[in-house]
C-alpha positions as CSV (number, residue, x, y, z in Angstrom):
1,X,94.6,5.7,-89.4
2,X,94.8,7.2,-86.4
3,X,97.5,5.8,-84.0
4,X,96.6,4.5,-80.3
5,X,99.9,6.1,-79.1
6,X,99.7,9.5,-77.5
7,X,102.3,12.1,-78.2
8,X,103.3,14.1,-75.3
9,X,102.6,17.4,-76.8
10,X,98.8,15.4,-77.3
11,X,99.0,14.9,-73.4
12,X,99.8,18.2,-72.9
13,X,96.7,20.0,-74.5
14,X,94.4,17.8,-73.6
15,X,95.5,18.2,-69.8
16,X,95.2,22.1,-70.4
17,X,91.9,21.5,-72.3
18,X,90.3,19.5,-69.1
19,X,91.9,22.4,-66.9
20,X,89.4,24.8,-69.0
21,X,86.6,22.3,-69.5
22,X,86.3,21.6,-65.6
23,X,85.0,25.0,-64.3
24,X,83.2,26.0,-67.8
25,X,81.2,23.1,-66.8
26,X,80.7,24.2,-63.2
27,X,79.6,27.6,-64.6
28,X,77.1,25.8,-66.5
29,X,76.1,23.5,-63.9
30,X,75.1,26.5,-61.9
31,X,73.8,28.8,-64.3
32,X,71.4,26.0,-65.3
33,X,70.7,25.7,-61.6
34,X,70.1,29.3,-61.1
35,X,67.8,29.3,-64.3
36,X,65.8,26.4,-62.8
37,X,65.8,28.3,-59.3
38,X,64.6,31.7,-60.9
39,X,60.9,30.2,-61.6
40,X,60.5,29.3,-57.8
41,X,60.7,32.4,-55.3
42,X,61.0,31.8,-51.5
43,X,61.9,35.2,-50.3
44,X,58.6,35.9,-48.6
45,X,59.5,32.8,-46.1
46,X,62.2,34.5,-45.0
47,X,60.8,38.0,-44.6
48,X,58.0,36.2,-42.9
49,X,59.9,34.6,-40.3
50,X,62.1,37.8,-39.5
51,X,58.7,39.5,-38.7
52,X,57.6,36.7,-37.0
53,X,60.8,36.8,-34.7
54,X,60.1,40.5,-33.7
55,X,56.3,40.1,-33.4
56,X,56.9,37.3,-30.6
57,X,58.9,39.9,-28.7
58,X,56.5,42.8,-29.3
59,X,53.7,43.2,-26.9
60,X,52.0,46.0,-28.4
61,X,49.1,44.8,-30.8
62,X,49.4,48.0,-33.0
63,X,53.6,47.6,-33.0
64,X,52.6,43.8,-34.1
65,X,50.7,44.8,-36.8
66,X,52.6,47.7,-38.1
67,X,55.6,45.1,-37.9
68,X,53.9,42.7,-40.0
69,X,53.3,45.4,-42.5
70,X,56.3,46.9,-43.3
71,X,58.6,43.7,-42.9
72,X,56.4,40.9,-44.6
73,X,53.6,42.5,-46.7
74,X,55.5,45.6,-47.8
75,X,58.5,43.9,-48.9
76,X,57.1,41.2,-50.7
77,X,56.9,39.5,-53.7
78,X,54.2,39.7,-56.3
79,X,53.3,36.5,-55.9
80,X,52.5,37.6,-52.0
81,X,50.5,40.4,-52.9
82,X,49.0,38.2,-55.0
83,X,48.0,36.1,-52.6
84,X,46.9,38.6,-50.5
85,X,44.7,39.8,-53.4
86,X,42.9,36.3,-53.5
87,X,42.2,35.8,-49.9
88,X,42.0,39.0,-48.5
89,X,45.0,38.6,-45.9
90,X,45.8,41.4,-43.6
91,X,48.3,42.7,-40.8
92,X,46.1,42.2,-38.2
93,X,45.1,38.8,-39.6
94,X,49.1,37.7,-39.4
95,X,49.5,39.0,-36.1
96,X,46.5,37.2,-34.4
97,X,47.5,34.0,-35.9
98,X,51.2,34.7,-34.5
99,X,49.6,35.4,-31.0
100,X,47.0,32.6,-31.0
101,X,49.3,29.5,-32.2
102,X,52.4,30.0,-31.0
103,X,53.0,26.2,-30.8
104,X,52.0,26.0,-34.5
105,X,53.9,28.0,-35.9
106,X,57.5,27.0,-34.1
107,X,56.5,23.7,-35.3
108,X,56.1,24.7,-38.7
109,X,59.1,26.9,-39.3
110,X,61.9,24.1,-40.0
111,X,59.6,22.5,-42.9
112,X,59.0,25.7,-44.8
113,X,62.4,26.5,-44.6
114,X,63.1,23.6,-47.2
115,X,61.4,25.7,-49.9
116,X,64.8,26.5,-51.6
117,X,65.9,22.9,-51.6
118,X,62.9,22.0,-53.3
119,X,62.9,23.9,-56.0
120,X,64.1,21.9,-58.7
121,X,61.6,18.8,-57.7
122,X,59.0,21.5,-58.5
123,X,60.9,22.3,-61.8
124,X,61.1,18.4,-62.6
125,X,57.5,18.1,-62.0
126,X,56.6,21.1,-64.2
127,X,58.9,19.7,-66.8
128,X,57.0,16.6,-66.4
129,X,53.8,18.5,-67.2
130,X,55.1,19.9,-70.2
131,X,56.1,16.6,-71.6
132,X,52.4,15.9,-71.2
133,X,51.5,19.4,-72.6
134,X,53.9,20.6,-74.9
135,X,51.8,23.9,-75.1
136,X,52.5,24.8,-71.3
137,X,53.0,28.3,-70.9
138,X,55.3,29.5,-68.4
139,X,54.5,30.5,-64.8
140,X,56.5,31.3,-61.4
141,X,55.9,29.6,-58.5
142,X,55.9,31.7,-54.9
143,X,56.3,30.1,-51.2
144,X,54.4,32.7,-49.1
145,X,53.1,32.3,-45.7
146,X,49.4,32.8,-45.8
147,X,46.7,33.1,-43.3
148,X,45.7,29.5,-43.2
149,X,42.9,29.6,-45.6
150,X,44.5,28.0,-48.3
151,X,47.6,25.7,-49.2
152,X,47.6,26.2,-53.0
153,X,46.2,28.6,-55.8
154,X,46.8,30.8,-58.6
155,X,46.5,34.3,-59.9
156,X,47.6,35.2,-63.3
157,X,50.4,33.2,-64.4
158,X,51.3,32.7,-61.1
159,X,51.6,29.9,-58.7
160,X,50.6,30.4,-55.0
161,X,51.6,28.0,-52.2
162,X,50.4,28.8,-48.7
163,X,53.6,27.0,-47.1
164,X,52.3,27.1,-43.5
165,X,49.5,24.6,-44.7
166,X,51.1,22.6,-47.8
167,X,54.9,22.3,-46.0
168,X,52.9,20.9,-42.8
169,X,53.4,16.8,-41.8
170,X,51.9,14.3,-39.0
171,X,54.6,16.2,-36.7
172,X,53.1,19.5,-37.3
173,X,51.9,20.7,-33.7
174,X,47.8,21.5,-33.8
175,X,47.2,21.4,-30.0
176,X,46.0,25.2,-30.1
177,X,43.1,24.6,-32.5
178,X,39.4,23.8,-31.7
179,X,36.4,22.2,-33.2
180,X,35.9,21.5,-37.0
181,X,39.4,23.1,-38.2
182,X,41.6,20.7,-35.4
183,X,39.7,18.0,-37.0
184,X,40.1,18.8,-40.7
185,X,43.9,19.9,-40.1
186,X,44.3,16.7,-38.3
187,X,43.1,14.6,-41.7
188,X,45.3,16.6,-43.7
189,X,48.4,17.2,-41.9
190,X,48.1,13.0,-41.1
191,X,48.5,12.9,-44.7
192,X,52.0,14.6,-44.7
193,X,51.2,17.2,-47.1
194,X,54.9,18.4,-47.9
195,X,55.4,14.7,-49.6
196,X,53.0,16.1,-51.7
197,X,53.9,19.5,-52.7
198,X,55.6,18.7,-55.8
199,X,52.1,17.1,-56.9
200,X,49.9,20.1,-55.2
201,X,52.5,22.5,-57.6
202,X,51.4,20.7,-60.8
203,X,47.8,21.0,-60.0
204,X,48.3,24.8,-59.1
205,X,50.5,25.1,-62.5
206,X,47.7,23.4,-64.8
207,X,45.6,26.5,-63.3
208,X,47.6,28.9,-64.8
209,X,46.9,27.1,-68.0
210,X,43.1,27.0,-67.8
211,X,40.8,29.7,-69.3
212,X,38.4,31.8,-67.1
213,X,37.0,30.6,-64.0
214,X,33.9,28.8,-63.4
215,X,31.0,30.8,-61.7
216,X,29.0,27.5,-60.7
217,X,29.5,24.8,-58.7
218,X,29.4,21.7,-61.4
219,X,32.3,23.3,-63.6
220,X,34.6,24.7,-60.6
221,X,34.2,20.8,-59.3
222,X,35.5,19.9,-63.0
223,X,37.8,22.7,-62.8
224,X,39.5,21.4,-59.9
225,X,39.2,17.9,-60.8
226,X,41.1,18.2,-64.5
227,X,44.2,19.7,-62.6
228,X,44.0,17.1,-60.3
229,X,44.0,14.4,-63.3
230,X,46.5,15.9,-64.9
231,X,48.8,16.1,-62.4
232,X,48.0,12.7,-61.5
233,X,49.0,11.5,-65.2
234,X,51.9,14.1,-65.1
235,X,54.0,13.2,-62.4
236,X,52.3,8.7,-62.4
237,X,51.3,9.3,-58.7
238,X,48.0,8.5,-56.5
239,X,46.4,11.9,-55.6
240,X,47.0,12.8,-52.2
241,X,43.5,14.0,-51.2
242,X,41.6,12.3,-49.2
243,X,38.1,13.0,-51.0
244,X,39.3,11.0,-54.6
245,X,39.8,8.0,-52.7
246,X,37.0,8.1,-50.7
247,X,34.5,8.9,-54.4
248,X,36.0,6.2,-55.5
249,X,35.0,3.9,-53.3
250,X,30.8,5.5,-52.1
251,X,28.4,5.9,-55.1
252,X,26.2,7.8,-52.8
253,X,28.7,10.6,-53.5
254,X,27.7,11.1,-57.2
255,X,23.9,10.4,-56.4
256,X,23.9,13.3,-53.9
257,X,26.5,15.4,-56.2
258,X,23.6,15.2,-58.7
259,X,21.3,16.6,-56.0
260,X,23.0,19.5,-55.4
261,X,24.8,20.1,-59.0
262,X,22.6,23.4,-59.5
263,X,23.0,25.2,-56.1
264,X,24.8,28.3,-55.4
265,X,26.2,27.1,-52.2
266,X,30.1,26.0,-53.6
267,X,31.7,25.4,-50.0
268,X,29.2,22.4,-49.4
269,X,31.3,20.9,-51.8
270,X,35.0,22.7,-52.2
271,X,37.5,24.6,-50.5
272,X,35.5,24.2,-47.0
273,X,35.3,22.4,-43.8
274,X,31.0,22.7,-44.2
275,X,29.9,19.5,-42.4
276,X,28.0,17.2,-44.8
277,X,26.6,13.2,-44.7
278,X,30.3,11.5,-45.6
279,X,32.4,13.1,-43.2
280,X,34.8,14.0,-45.6
281,X,35.5,17.5,-47.2
282,X,36.4,18.9,-50.7
283,X,34.3,15.9,-52.6
284,X,33.8,18.6,-55.4
285,X,37.0,17.3,-56.6
286,X,36.4,13.8,-56.7
287,X,33.5,14.6,-59.0
288,X,35.5,16.4,-61.2
289,X,38.1,13.9,-61.3
290,X,35.9,11.2,-62.0
291,X,34.8,13.4,-64.8
292,X,38.0,13.8,-65.9
293,X,39.2,10.2,-65.9
294,X,36.2,9.1,-67.9
295,X,36.9,11.7,-70.8
296,X,41.0,10.4,-70.9
297,X,39.9,6.7,-70.9
298,X,37.3,7.0,-73.7
299,X,40.0,8.7,-76.1
300,X,42.1,6.8,-77.7
301,X,44.8,9.3,-78.3
302,X,45.8,10.4,-74.6
303,X,47.8,13.5,-75.3
304,X,45.0,15.5,-77.2
305,X,42.7,14.2,-74.4
306,X,44.9,15.7,-71.6
307,X,45.0,19.2,-74.1
308,X,41.2,18.8,-74.4
309,X,40.4,19.4,-70.7
310,X,43.3,21.9,-69.7
311,X,42.0,24.0,-72.8
312,X,38.3,23.5,-71.9
313,X,36.6,26.9,-71.9
314,X,34.9,27.8,-68.7
315,X,33.3,31.2,-70.3
316,X,31.1,28.9,-72.8
317,X,28.9,26.7,-70.1
318,X,27.1,24.8,-73.3
319,X,30.6,23.6,-74.0
320,X,31.2,22.6,-71.1
321,X,28.0,20.5,-70.4
322,X,28.2,18.6,-73.8
323,X,32.0,17.7,-72.4
324,X,30.3,16.3,-69.4
325,X,27.6,14.9,-70.6
326,X,30.2,13.0,-73.2
327,X,31.8,11.0,-70.3
328,X,28.7,9.7,-69.3
329,X,29.7,10.1,-65.7
330,X,26.2,11.5,-64.3
331,X,23.3,9.1,-64.4
332,X,21.2,11.7,-67.0
333,X,21.9,14.2,-69.4
334,X,22.6,18.0,-67.6
335,X,19.8,19.3,-69.0
336,X,17.3,16.5,-67.7
337,X,19.4,16.6,-64.4
338,X,18.6,20.5,-64.2
339,X,14.8,20.1,-65.3
340,X,14.2,18.0,-62.7
341,X,16.0,20.2,-60.0
342,X,13.8,22.9,-61.1
343,X,10.8,20.8,-60.4
344,X,11.8,20.0,-57.2
345,X,12.7,23.0,-55.8
346,X,11.0,25.6,-53.6
347,X,10.6,28.8,-55.5
348,X,9.7,32.6,-55.1
349,X,6.1,33.1,-56.5
350,X,5.4,36.8,-55.7
351,X,6.5,40.0,-54.1
352,X,3.5,41.0,-51.8
353,X,4.0,45.2,-52.3
354,X,4.5,45.2,-56.3
355,X,4.5,43.2,-59.3
356,X,8.4,41.8,-59.9
357,X,9.8,44.2,-63.2
358,X,7.6,47.5,-61.8
359,X,8.8,50.2,-63.2
360,X,6.7,52.8,-61.0
361,X,7.3,51.4,-58.0
362,X,6.4,54.1,-54.8
363,X,9.4,54.8,-52.9
364,X,7.1,55.1,-50.0
365,X,6.8,51.3,-49.8
366,X,9.0,50.6,-46.5
367,X,8.6,46.4,-46.9
368,X,10.0,44.0,-49.3
369,X,7.7,40.6,-49.0
370,X,8.9,37.5,-50.6
371,X,6.3,34.7,-50.6
372,X,7.9,31.1,-51.5
373,X,6.0,28.3,-52.8
374,X,6.5,25.9,-49.5
375,X,7.3,26.8,-45.7
376,X,11.1,27.1,-45.3
377,X,13.4,26.4,-42.3
378,X,12.5,29.7,-41.2
379,X,16.5,30.6,-40.0
380,X,18.9,30.1,-43.7
381,X,18.4,33.1,-45.4
382,X,20.5,34.7,-48.4
383,X,20.4,37.8,-50.2
384,X,23.3,39.1,-53.2
385,X,24.2,41.9,-55.3
386,X,23.3,42.0,-58.9
387,X,25.4,42.7,-61.8
388,X,24.8,46.3,-61.0
389,X,26.3,45.8,-57.7
390,X,26.0,47.6,-54.5
391,X,24.4,50.8,-56.1
392,X,21.4,48.4,-57.1
393,X,20.6,47.5,-53.3
394,X,18.0,48.7,-51.4
395,X,19.2,50.2,-47.9
396,X,17.8,47.7,-45.1
397,X,16.5,48.3,-41.9
398,X,15.7,44.6,-40.8
399,X,14.8,41.5,-41.7
400,X,12.4,38.9,-40.7
401,X,10.3,35.7,-41.2
402,X,6.7,35.4,-41.0
403,X,5.5,32.9,-38.4
404,X,4.4,30.1,-40.6
405,X,8.3,30.6,-42.6
406,X,6.5,30.5,-45.9
407,X,7.6,34.2,-46.7
408,X,10.0,36.5,-45.7
409,X,10.2,40.5,-45.4
410,X,12.9,42.8,-46.0
411,X,12.5,46.6,-44.1
412,X,13.9,48.9,-46.6
413,X,14.1,52.8,-47.4
414,X,13.9,53.2,-51.0
415,X,14.7,56.4,-53.3
416,X,12.6,58.3,-55.7
417,X,13.6,57.2,-59.3
418,X,16.1,54.6,-58.7
419,X,16.7,51.0,-60.1
420,X,17.2,48.2,-57.8
421,X,18.0,45.0,-58.9
422,X,19.5,41.7,-56.4
423,X,18.9,38.0,-55.6
424,X,17.3,35.8,-53.4
425,X,19.8,33.2,-53.5
426,X,19.5,29.8,-52.8
427,X,21.1,29.7,-49.3
428,X,16.8,29.6,-48.2
429,X,16.2,26.1,-48.0
430,X,13.8,24.3,-46.4
431,X,13.7,22.1,-43.5
432,X,15.3,18.8,-44.8
433,X,17.9,20.8,-46.7
434,X,16.4,21.7,-50.4
435,X,17.6,25.2,-51.9
436,X,15.6,27.9,-53.0
437,X,15.6,28.6,-56.6
438,X,17.5,31.9,-57.0
439,X,15.4,34.5,-57.5
440,X,16.2,38.0,-59.4
441,X,14.4,41.0,-57.5
442,X,14.2,43.7,-60.3
443,X,12.5,47.7,-60.3
444,X,12.5,50.5,-60.4
445,X,10.9,53.5,-58.2
446,X,9.0,56.3,-59.5
447,X,10.2,60.4,-59.3
């Protein structure tokens, strides 16, 4: 039976142990903090502001570009390297933005410097995601300053934060901006995006777990919507995207999306300020979110539902279509909607100078005239490379519409014995905005 009385020796021993354990506990706590911080990289923030100060003091434009390149881009982390790769940012673009919007950058600076203190909150968010999805693979989170074209994106196993947008709030100065950009920034910043930074981070972290990148509007909307829905469930907070709330309260969004889901005009629904009849950007996020929410609500095993959504194979389009159909979100099956879409859209009926697919086209032909099934609007056009890229695209000298807008002509220079292959895209449209069915032009000239 133990004694309630402590001997002098035991008191001394416990005192010694306490002295040893306190610094040990501090060391363990610091190491834990360091390990948690190590997944969040903020070096690019400091580098940017160092370059920024010198750019503001330099009047020579070429010297400004060199400063950005040497002090920010070349010293950048892997995360900045990937952000620049994804968004095609350049040193000259950064220099232009710094000179064009000094009030904006001055007002956003203090918020971006909070990135270090937010590291633990971001890690907490990732831990909540892992509790929901135990198969979570590790990823690093990089805070960068971008060129104002994304608040967050991913590449491989990296989450890339565009801090100049993601860390803004309603006090950020946007007085130097104009037009639709200012309107969007005003709406976005009024929602205090810095307060939703953890949710954004979890959203982007979900993307690092998804397989493949979709190549059409419908599947891309699902890809984004799944990431948004899963992040909302993991964090237990509502989405801060205005598109989600708006879509839930406006059934016309779904109807409009059903009419346009097979178009190639992704910017009309995602990542763009393209004007639309609703006055709200990124409504594709809502469509994908609603599909994901339907699947989750129908499932008896919620964790399994999350796993299924994260692990959807976007490299298998039929699998994605079947998944969407099973949620019963749309008014008809995707195949039924696709058939209706093809019936209702204008199409290419012929090429005047030769039959499409011909293998011995005269290389002296200097025009390719595309005839449409009906009158188009006479100004929207679109051609694009095929899987054979630029090498299979003809040298184009001029482009012109027929007076009645039922045909469109390319003035070209063709080479002998060459395989040509390119797309006439859905950016062609009728006066009411109905998109042309994409048409693949393919032929070979004779030797």
